[in-house]
N, C-alpha and C positions, 0 to 999 in steps of 0.2 A: 533746656536751653533757655524757655520763656516763663515766665511767672505764671504761676497757678491760681494768682486771684481774681482773674478774669475768665477762666475754664467755664465758670458755671452760669456766667450771662448769658440769655439767649440773644437771638440775632435780633438785631432793631428792628421797629416794627415795620419802618416802609419797606427795607428789602423783604421780610417776611409778606408783607402785603403783594409786591410784586411776582414774588414766586408762585404766590395762590393765585393771582390773576391772571396775568400778562401770556400766559399761553391759552386762555380762550379768549376768542373774540368776543367783542363788546356786541349786547343784544340791542343797543341804540346809540345816538349821539352821546357822547363823553359827557358826564357832570362830575367835576371833581369835587367830595365832600369828605378829603380825607384828612390834608394837611392844615393845620391854623394857621396858614398866610394870609393875613388881611389883603383884601382886595379893594377897600373902601380908597377914593383918593385922599393923598397926602396933601398937607397945606400947600397952596398955592408958589408960598412965598422961600419954599425950599431951595429951588434953583437959583433964585437971587441970591440969598444967604450963602448957600455954596459958591457961586460966582465970586461973591464979595471977599471971599476969604482963600480963595485960589493960590494964594502967594504963601499961604501956611504948608502947603506940600513940600515945600522947598527945604524944611526945617524938621528935626524931632519933636514930637508934640508931647506936651507936658504929662508926666507918666500917671499922676493921681488923678487928672483934670484939670483944665485951665479953671482962675479964679472965677470967671464968666460962667462956668457952666456948673460948678460947684455953688457958687451964689444961686443962681436960675434954680439947682435942684434945691437947695437949703429953702428958699423963699415958698416954692411949690408944695415942699412939705408943711410949711406954717398955714398956708392958706389951706391945703386941702385936708390935713390932719389936726390941726393946731398943736402941732409939736415943734419946739425949738431945738435944731439939730445945727452945731456948728459945722461951717462949711469944710473948713480947715483940717479937723481932727474927726470928724465923725461922718466922713461920706467918702467913697471912692466911685470914681466915674468908671463904669465898665464897658467892654467890648461886645456887649450881648450878656444879658445877663446868666445864660449858661455858664459862661466863665467864672462869674462869682459865686452861682451855686454849686460848682464843682470846687473851686479853691477856698470854700468855707471849710468844707472838710480839712483841705491838704494844710491849710493855716492854723483852726481853730480845734481841731479834734486831739485831745492826748494820745499817746501810745498805748495807754490803760488806763481804767476807771475802777476803782476799789481791786487794784491789781490782775485785773484780769483785761481780756480785748474788749475792747469798748462797741457798746450796742448804737446803732443810729437808726431811729425810729423813723417810719416815713407811712403815708396811706396807701392802699392798695386798691384800687389801680393808682398810677403815679407817673410823675415825668422822670422820663430813664434816666437821667443824669445823677438823680439822688442816689441811686442803687451802684450805680459806677464811680461816683466818688466815694461811698462808702467802702466800695472795693479796693480804691486806689490807697486807703491807707489802712487797710488791714482789718476795718471795721466789721461788725456783725450788722446787717441789714435785717431790723425786726418789721414785718409788714402788720400793719393794722387794717383790715378790711373794712373800706369806706362803702357801706352799701344802703339800702333804703333803709334797713332797720336802724341805723345810725345818722341818718339825716344826710347819707353820702358825706360825711365827714369821720376821722379815725377818732376812733374812742381810744386815746391813749392811756386814759386811766384804767382801763380796764384790763390793762397786759399788769401779769405777774409781778409782784413787788420785787425778785431779784433780778428781773430783766430790767426795771427801772433802776436799780440801784446801780447800775453797770453802765446805765444809760450816758454818753457826752452829749449828744444832740436830737433835736427831733424837727423835721421837715413837715412843713404844713403849707398847704396851698388854698389860698380863697380870694377870689372865686375858684372853685375846684375845677382843676381839668382832670376827668372829662366831664363831671356830672353837673359843673355849675352851680355848685352847692355854697354859699357865703357864710363863713364862719361868724356869729354873731358876738357882740361883745361879751356877753355870757359865756359863750363858748371860748372865747380866748382868755377870759380873765380865770377860767379853770385851767385851761392849758397852762398859763403864767403860773398859777399857783402851783401846780405838779410839778412844773418845772424848778421853781423856787423849792420845792420840798427836795426833791431829788438832785439838783444842783446841775443841770444841764443847760444847754442853749437850745433856743427855737429859731430856725431858720426858717424864716417866712416869706413865701414865694406869693407876692403881690402881683404880680404882671397882669392879670385881669380884672385889676380894681377899678379900672376907668369905665369897664363896660358892663353895664346893670340895668337891670328892671325898674325896681322902683329906688330903695334906700342905698345912699353909697355905702360900699363894705368900708369897716373899719379898719385901722391898719394894728398890727399887734405892737408896733413900736409905740404908739400913741396910749392903747390900754396899757402897756406896761410900764409907762410913765405917771399913767394915773394911778397906779397902783402902788407905786414906790417900789417896784421891783428892783433887783441890782441892776446897775445901768450896762452890765455888759449880757444880761439875760437874752434878748431878742436882738437879732438881725434882720434886715427886711430887704427885698429884693424888688426893685422896679425897671419897665422897660419903656422906650416909645416904641415898641413893636406893635403892640396892639392900641396902645392909647393914642397913636398918632398915625398908625399904619405907615409906619417907616421899618418894616422887618429887613431891609438891607441896609439900615443904616448903622446896624449891629449897636446901640447905644442904651445903655441902661446904668443903673448904680446900686452900689450897695449902702445901707448906711445902719449904725450902731454905735457901741460904745466906744471910747476913744481906743483901748486896748485892743480890740477885736480889728479897728478898721486899722491900726498900726500895722498888726500882724498881717493883714491882706495886703497892705502897701508895701511890707518887707517883701513880701513873696512877688508880688507883682515886679517889683525892683530887680528882681532875677529871672522870673520866667512869663511875665506878662507882655500883652502886646496892646498898649495903649492904642484908643481913638485917634486918626489923625485930627490935626488941630481946624481944618476947615469943617470936619464934620463934627466937632466939638462946638464950633460956633453954631450950626445947624441946630443940635442938639440943645445948646441954651435957649435959642428961640423958641424952639418946640415945649419947653418945659415952663417957658413964661408966657404962654400963650394958650388960652383956654376955650377961645371959641371954636376951634377947628374940634376940639376934644367932644365938646357938647354937641355940636353936628354930626359927629361920628357916633355918638351914644343913641341920639335920635333914629339913625340909620338900623342899628341894631334892634333899638325896641319894636320899629314897625317890621323886622324880621322874627322877633319873640311874637307879636301877633300873627302873622302869617304861619309860623309853625303852629301855635296853639291853635289857628282855625282849621289847619288841612289835619292834625294828629288828634283833634280833640276824642274821637272816637278809638281811636289806637290802643290796645289794652295794655295798660301800665305806662302812658305818657305823663311824662312829668314836664311841664317846662322849666326851663334853668333859670334860677335867681341872676346869676350873672355868665360873663362869658360867653362865646360863640359855638358852643357843642352842643347836641341834643345826644342824650345818652339813652338810647331806645332799647327797652326789653325786648330780645326776641329768643326763640328756642335754642339756637346755637350762633355764635357770631359769625363763625367762619364759613358754615353753611348759607347763614342770610347774606353775607357779604359776595360769597361766590355765586349766589342764584341773581343778587341785584346786577351783579355785573354782567352775566350771561343773558339776561333776559331785557333788560333794561339801559344798560351803559353806566348806571350810577356806582361809584366808587366811594366805598364807605371803609371804615376800619375796624376789624373785631376786635371787640374789648378786650378778650383775652392776652392782645398784642401788647396790652398798656399795663400789664396785671401780672402777677406770679400766683402760683400753686402755693396756697397755704393751706395745712390739715387736709391734705388730699381734693382741695377745691380752688378754682380760680374765680374769684369774683366777677372779673370782666367776660366769662366764658360765654352769658347767655345774655350779652349787650352788643351793640355795634356804637361807635361813635361817629355822629355825623357833624362835619364843620359848615356852620352858615356862613361861608365866607364870598361866596360866589354872588357876583351882582343880584340884585333882589328877585327879577324874574326867573333868571335861571335858577336860582334857589327855590323858587317856588314851583317850578317844574319838576326839578329834581325830587322835592318831598313827595308830591302828588305821585310820580311814577313809583319811589320808593314804597310809600303806603299800598299803591294799587297792586304791587307784586307782594309784597309780604301779608297783605291780608286775603289774596285769592288762592 
């Protein structure tokens, strides 16, 4: 009765975590360090902007994004990455980037590549929507382990040629979730050259690009333009959730070549859920304002320093280059997460819940993901408890 394509998908990470922890009492006051839900203040003007446009709830919103919003996004891309993207043909506003990451497969992945079921490459660990999107279009997910040995970024070039020849698309995330690794210009150039050689698209998830330690992460779309790559080669995804601390706004965008965006717009016409007009007005102002982003990034840079100071002698610790997660090595992620909960009340996520078994091993099994989104003092106490417990 039901399709088999989702039968091999494991339970989502957070229901698995609740099943692991919730029948045990907490060993202290709860510190939530599992979900990457930003807690810093969003811009003070959000309420004013929303109130000023309340009348927009009385009509259907523009399906592709308002002219004001698309223009604001185009302007931000020019200022941030020095790339010129046509607001009317190369950008689509999204109701959260998860929608776009999923629909990229629905709209852009062909039914076959070289006469066979298409491959979709993705890092391992990874954002779980990548695999669900691949399964939805009958594609084969090919996982490339992103480990310390590979700089916590996937080595797609190391995959067998017969896999690459049947590849339709590759997902990449930079800064990466969960490890916080940044794909350099050199890395992106090599990836784009590989995609040019084997004629597949790159779906670049850049949602954490505005949270970084030192140098601003580059965009794959900008690198592709510098290389003169095929104009449809790269599709990028951005969000206001992390950049502007507005996860509940559900506002993001996808940008790429005109044909890719045309296909995504066509799918949106039939199956999409556009952002309400008042929320589009808030989003347009958010993309046009950089002051609150600078302030937000400074708060995370303080948190990087706190983590570095506390975890300096924690074996295998490596502070993130970007994003707001710590990827901490442990003997076993589930065992560590359960112990932390029962002994300290700190909730973290086992790394295996974000990864898949490949060749008999799971690259996340010996890690925990720790979200640094709580207020600074709470995060500091959580890390102190975590370290004390795991080192005892």
